[in-house]
N, C-alpha and C positions, 0 to 999 in steps of 0.2 A: 761706477764699478767699485766694489769693496776693495780696500787696501789689503794686500797679501799679508797673511799671518804666518810667521815662522815660529820654530820652537828651538829651545836650547836647554843646556844644563849648566849650573854653576855650583861651586862649593861655598857653602855659607858657614854659619857659626858652628864650631866644633866638628868640622868636616862633614856636615850634613849636606847631601846633594839635593838641589832643588831643580825641578823641571819648570820651565816657564814658556809662555807665549810672548811674542814680540811683534810689533807692527810700527809703521811710521818711519820717517827719516831719522837716521842716527844722530844727525845734527840738531834735531828738534828738541824742545824743552821736554825733560823726562817726566812722565806720569807713571806711577806705580799703582796698579789696581790689586787690592787685597780682598779675596773672596771670604765668605763666612761659612758657617755650618748649615747644611751638609753639602755645600756646593764645592766646586773647584774652578780652575781657571777658565774652563769651557764657558761658564755663564757670562763672562765678560766680553765675548767675541763681538756682539753687536756694538757695544760702547767702544771697544778697541777700534773698530772700523771708523766710527765717527771721529774719534780723537786723532787717528792717523791721518784721515783726510784733512783735518784742520791743521796738520803740520806738527803734531806732537809725537815724540818717541815714547811708545807705550810698552810696558812690561807687566804681564800678569802671571805671577808664579802660582804653582800648586804649593801652598804653604806646607810646612813640615807635617807629616802624618797623613797627607792627602794624596790621592791619585798617583802620579808618577814620581813624586818626591819621596825622599827617604822617610822612614818611620822609626825613629830611635825609640828604644825601650825605656819605659818608666815615665811616670807623670812629670818628674822634675825636668825632663828634656823639653817640656812644653810650657814652662814658666814664661810669663809675658815678656820678661827681659830677654829671654832667648829668642822669642819671636821677633822682637825689635831688632836684635842682632842680625837676624836673617834679612830684614829690610835693609839695614845698612850695608850688608854684604852685596845686595843687588846694586845699590848705588856704586859701591866700590868696583864691582864687576864691570860696569860700563864707564867708569871714570867720572862719575857725576858728583859734584860737591853737594848738590841739593836735588830734591825731587818734589814734585807735587804728589801727595799721597792721598789716594782715594780708597776707602774701605767700606764694606757692607757687613753688618752683623759682627761676627768675630773679627773680620778684617777691619772694621771700624774701631773696635777695641784696640787692636794693634796700632792702627793709624793714630788714634788719640795718644797712646802711650809713647809712640815714636816722637810725636810733636811735643809732648811734655818733657821727655827725658833727653831728646836730642834736637832742640828747636833750630839749631844751626843747619841741620840737614834737611829740614822740611820747609819748602818755599810756601806752599799753601796746603791746607788740610781740608778734605771733604769727607764727611762721615755720613753714612746712610744707615738709618734704623737702629743704631746702637750708640749710647752715650759714652762719656769718659768712664774708664773702669772703676775709678774711685767713687764716682757718682753711682754707678750701677750697684756696686757692692754695698754702699751705704743705703741706697733705696731698698735693697732687699731686706735690710734690717729695720729701717724707720718708716717705710711706706707700705702699709698692709696690702694695698692694691698691687704694688709691684711684687711683693712677696708671693701673692697668689699667682701672678703671671709667670713667676720664675720657679714654680714648684719643681719643674723638671731638672733645674740646675743641681739641686741637692740629690735627686735621683741619679744623675749622671756621676755623682761622686762614688757610687757603689761599685765594687769590683764585679767584673764579668757579666752581670745581669743586663746592663744597658746594651752591650754588644749583642747578647743573645736576642733581646727583644727587637733590636733594629734589623737583625738578619732574618727574622721570621717572615714567612710568606713573601719571599723575594724582595725584602727591604720595603715592605708595604708602609711602615710607619714613616720612613724617610720620604718615600715618594708622595705619600699623602700630605706631609708637611709642605713639600715644594709646590704641590698643585693647589694649595689653599690660597689661590690668588684671586684678585678681582677680575683680571682679564682672562677669559677662557682661552685655553691653548697657549698661555704664556710659556709653559714648559711642554714642548712637543713630545711625541713618542720617542723620537730620536734623541732628544735631550735626556729623557728619563733613562733610555738605554745606555747612554754615555755615563750617566751618574751611577747606574747599577754596576757598570763595569768598574768604575773608580772605587765604589764601596766594596767590591768583591776582592780587591787586591789584598794579598796577605798583610795583616797588621793594620789595615786602613781604619777599620771601625775603632780599634783600640787607640790608635793615634789620634783620631778625631775626638773621641771622648776624653782623652787625656788632657786636652785643652781645658775642659771644665774641672777635672780633678786638680789640675795645677792652680787654676785661678782661685779655687776654694781655699787653697793653702797659702796664697800670696798675701803678704801683709801690706795693705795700702794705708797711707796716712789719711787724715781727715781731708775731705774733698776741698775744703777751703785752703789747704796748704798748697794746692797745685795751681799753676798758671799755664795757659796755652798761648804762646806769643804769635805763631804763624796765623795769618788770616784764615778764618775757619768758616766753612759752610756746613750746616747740619741739615740733611734732608730726612724728613720723618713722614711716615704714613699714618694718616688719621685712623685707619682701621687696623693698626698693628696690634696683635694680641699678645705680644711678648714684652712690650715696653710701655710704661706709663708716659703720657706727654710731659709730665714734670721732669723726666730724665733729660729731655731736650733742653728745657729751660735752665735746669741746674748745670748742665754741661756748658751751654753757651755763656753762662755767668762766669765761667772760669776763663773765658777768652778775652784777650786784649782787643780783638777785632773779630767778632762772631756774628753770624746771621743764621736764623732758624727758618726753614721753609717747610711748611706742612702741605702734603699732597693728599688727594683722595685716593689712598692706596693702602695695601696691606703691608706686612713686614717686607715683602718682596717688591719694594718700591721701584727698583730699576727694571723689573720685569712687567709690573703693572702699568707704569707710565714711562716707557723708555725715551720717548721724545722729550717730555718735560724734564726728566732727569738729565739727559744729555745737554739740553739747553741751559739748565742751571749750572751744570758743571763747566761748560764752555764759558759762560759769563764769568764765573769765579776765576777760572784760569786766565782769562784775558784782562782781569782787573789791572 
């Protein structure tokens, strides 16, 4: 039987209210699951059940700008430092000194940056499909193949147009991106309906795109200046169309204790290979 999943709200950085899903025993070791673009907490439900059954206390927020969480105005509200402050607010909300932080896509960017800037609060780091933000930004400059794969990032920096294109034809572009998986039916009709409802909330599309507008303005140092001290697992899909494999290697090179696992999967690695991803995550958490 799947572990029951509850929901709640908390006040995070600068008074932003975050909605979250929660499962597992409150006395269990904390695992925070951070979704990416254009998903929200809903996508973590299968993994939440696995982790809760294994005895972990699991929290999966709708990050700011998404679904039932607040959508503050202006791109500056979505700077990566503010996103990290939201993660720390989750830990403070449940009285946890540390958490295991798992992120996919943009959630992985936030997880990497949390482990870099607040290593004392991260027990273990697990990143899926996206590397360290300093590596990502540098690769968009110095790696032509990554620049080609990241063409949409610059497009998302434009005002109003990205929102208009994403809203067209009942959010067809977003739905098509999600369903470009290796495993047929990885996103069911019910999943897509839940996502369309989340995308249709007032301010949601702008909040989601503002993450990109903010990261284009954030000044990162040289990637060699950063070190990631928590034990790190990076899970990468060999069929990922958004990230060059070298991003994984460059990100792991920053880690004091890092391991890269490549699966036969697309960017949506946890949906393509849910059993393998859950197994790797549990192994890392139980080290």
